[in-house]
N, C-alpha and C positions, 0 to 999 in steps of 0.2 A: 857869811856873817853880815857883810855890807848890805846885801839884799834884805835880810831880815830886819836890820836897823832901819833901812829905808822904808820898809813896809810899816813898821811900828810908828814912825814919825808921821807918815801919811795917815795912818789909821787914827791916831790920837787927834790930829787936826780935824779929821772927819767927825770924831766923837764930840769934840767941842762944839762944832757947828750943828751937830745933830740935836743937841739940847734945845736949840732955839729955832731951828728951821724945819726942813721937811724930810720925810723918808722917801725912799724910791724902791720900786719893785725889782725883784729878780727878773732876769730876761733869758730867753732861749734863742740861739741862732736858728735852730730848726723849729721855727714858729708853727709851721704847718703840722709838725709831728706832736704838737701839744695843743690840740684844738680846744679842750675843756678849759685850759688856762687862757687861751687867746680870746675866745668870744663865746658867751653862753648861747648865742644863736646857732652855734655849730654842734650842739649836743645832738647825737643821733643822725647827723647829716649823711653819714655813710652806712646807715642801717644799723649794723651792730647785731648782737652785743660786742662792744669793743673795749679792750683793756690796754692801757698804755703805761709804760714805765720810762721815765726820763732821768738822765743823770748829767750834770754839767759841773766841770771842774775848771773854774776861771782863775788864771794866774797861778798855775801849779808850781812855778819856781819860788813862789812866796809862801810855801808851806801851808796849803789849805786856806788860802786867802778867802776864796768864795766857793762853796760847794752847795749845790742844789739838787735835791731829790724830789721827784714828783711821780705820783701814782694816780691814775684816773680810770673811770668807767663811764661810758655813755652808750645810749641806745635809743632808737626810734620805736614808738608804740603807736600802732594804728588807732587803738581805742581812745587815746587822748589826743590824736592828731598832732603829735609833736614828739620832742625828744627830752630825755632827762640826762643829767650828768652830775657826777660827784668827783671830788679830788682831794687828795692829801698831799701837801707840799711842805718840805723842810728846807730852809735856807740857812746855812751856817756861814758866818763871817768871822774871819781871823781865827780859824780853828775852833769855832764855837763860842768865842767871847760874846758875840751877839747871835742869838738863835731865834729864827722866826718859824713858827708852825702855822699852816693855813689849812682849814677844813671848809670846803665849799660844796654847794649843791644848788641846782636850779632846774628850770624848765623852759622850753621854747615851744611856740606854736607854729605849725606849718600852714601857710596860706598858698593854695594852688593858683597860680596866675594862668597857667595853661597845662597841657599834658607834659610839657618838657621844662617848664619854668616854675620855680617856687620861691617864696619869701619866708624866712623864719625870723621871728622876733622873740627874744628870750630875756630872762632876768635870773640873777643868782644872788645868793646871800652867803657870806663867809664869816667864819670866826677866825680872827688873826690873833695869835698869841706870840708875844715877843719877850725874850728873856735876856738879861744882861748879867754876865759873870764879872762883877766889879772887882773881885779879888785878883783877877788876872791882868788888870790894867796897870800900867806904870806911867807916872806923870813926871814933869820936868823937875819938881821939887824932891823927887826920889833919886836923882842922879847927881853924882859929883860933876860940877861944871868943868873941871879941868881934865878929868879922865873919861867922862861920859859913861862911868860905871855906876850901877845902882848901889846906893849906900843906905837908904832909908826904906823901911818896910811900911811906913805910914805916910799917907799924903794929906795935905791940908785942903785938897779939893773937896768941894761939896759932894757929900754922898747922895745918891739918888733916893728919891722917896719910895720908889718901887724897884724891885729886881725883876718883876714880871708884870706885863701889861696885856690885857685882852680887850679887843674891840670887835664890833660887828661892822662888816663892810658890805656895801650894796653895789652891784654892777648890772649892766644891761647891754644888749647887743642886737644887731640886725644883719642879715645876710640875704642877698638876692643871688640866685644861681641857676645854672642849667648844667647839662652834661659837659659843656666845653668852656664855661666861663663863670666867674663869681666876683662879687663885690661885698665886702664886709665892713661894718662899722661897729665899734664897741667902746664902752666907757666903764672904767673901774673907779672905786672909791667915790661914788656919787655923793655919799654923805660925809666925805672927808673926815674920817675918824682921827682922833688925837691919840698918838701912840707914844707920847713922851713919858720918860721915866721920872719926870719932875713935875710937881704941882705948879711951880712958878714959871715953867717954860711950856711952850706949845710946839708940838711936832706933828703936824697934820700930814696925812697921806694926800697929796694933791690928786685931783681927778686925772686919770690916765686915759687919754683919747687915742684910739687906734683905728686906722683904716688900712685895709689890705685888699689887693686886687690880683687876680691871676687868670690864666687861661690854659687850656690843654689842646695842643695842636697835634693831630695825628699825622704820621708820616706815611709814605707809600709802602713801607716795609710790612705793614700789617697793623692789626688792632692793638697789639701788645707794645708797640713802639710809639712814643710820643715825646714832644718837647713841651715843657711847661715853664713859661716866664711868670714870676711872682714878685710883687713889691709890697712892702709894708711901711707905713709912716706912723711913727709913734711920737706923742707929745705928752710930757708930764712936767708941769711947772716950767722951769727954764730949760729942761732937758728935751731935746728934739733929735730924732733919729730916723734915717731911711735905711731899710734893709732890702736890697734887690737881689734876686736869685734866678738863675736859669738852670733848670733841671732836665735831664735826659733819661727817660725810662726805656730800656730795651730789655724786656723781661728775660731773666729775673733780676737784672742788674740796674741799679739807679745811680747815676753820676750827676754831679752838679757843682756849680761855683756861685758864690755870692759876694756881695760887697756891702759893708755897713759903714755909713757915714753919719757923723754926729753934728753936722753943720759947722761946728767950730774947727773940726779937723777930721781927717780920714781915720777911721777906727780900725777896721780889720778886713782882710780878704778871707773868705770862708770857703773851705774845700769840703765837699760832701760826697760820700759813697755809701751805698747800701745794697741790700738784696732782699727780694721778696719771693717766698715760696708758699703757695697756698694761703693759709690764714696768717702766716707769720711775715713780718717785715722788720728788718734790723737796719738802722742807719747810724753811721758815725760821721761826725764833722769836726774839723779843726779850724779855729780862728787864728789866723796869722796876723798879729797885732801890728798896726802901722802908726800908732800914736807915739807920744813921747816916752811911753813905758815899754816900748818894743823890746829893748834889750834886757829888761829886768823881770819880766812876768812869765814868759813861756806860753803866751797865748791862752787858748782855752780848748778843752776837749769836751765833746758832747756825744752822748749815746742814747738812742731811743729804741725801745722794743715795743712793737705794736702787734697785738693779736686781735684780729677782726673776724668773728665767726660768720660774718656776712660775705666774706671772700671765699674763694675756692669753688671747685666744680660742684661738689655735693651740696654746698650751701646755696649756690645759685639755682640748682635744680629744685630745691625745697623752699625757695624764697616765697613768703606769703604776704609781704608788705604790699598793700594796695594803695595807700595814700601817700607813700614816699615819692620823692623826685630824685632821679639820678643826678649825682654831682660829679665833678672831676675826680679822677681816681685818687689823687694825692690828698684829698680832703677826707 
């Protein structure tokens, strides 16, 4: 009960500030397992066709505080010398009091630097729809100040002008890569859409800048075993974050650890485990929170299912892509 009250207080404070300030994106600890969300330049980088499903449950001890679902498809096409990608994402906050749906799609073009090195430049457009269930919110004037129990069904707080808001969002990205290394840069919300539920307040989505870098280092045990260090830097308004991960792939098992730091404080230690068999790859991760919310939230669980028809022995034998460039396996 205490945890639920604690969450409600925190959430209402956030709602007050939300009216006048800025929104912020959903995030995934397994950023490489959600390439369509990460960077439009990564559409089709691994050939494909590729289908990915992602699920993230953040702070499970607070009864569905943040739940995010994502489904995406991407593929490289020789005829257009590039890749396309589409995605559907749903983000539920406070058990659906605030619900965000995102529908996005885009294209990138591949520029061949050499036989082993390529650069992709891409853009995407998204429709973002946000809904607010005002009837499920409780404000301070609805509680008895001595008992902290709800006594009034009606609040004097200003009703929102909209219960649903839809905006168009624009993003762009770049990635340079070879079989053993990559460097990506991306920006979301370039047009900074206003997603406020109030006419009198502005709540813009700040531009989200992202840079990520990684490598694939083969070991002496064979082609199927490698170590992959990866790092991502993210900046959105005053929010800044670094996510560093070290992954070990020894087919068919994938193991890894990561550390996420938000500049102001340590955020979480990330544990990663997965398995790949043919065209299927399944990865689970757990965020062990180290911030001030450590004892109240339960961390975060994340699950990714990837189906890449460009993987597997039969697909490799029939592969016909001529203009594509091989990338690190985890991309």
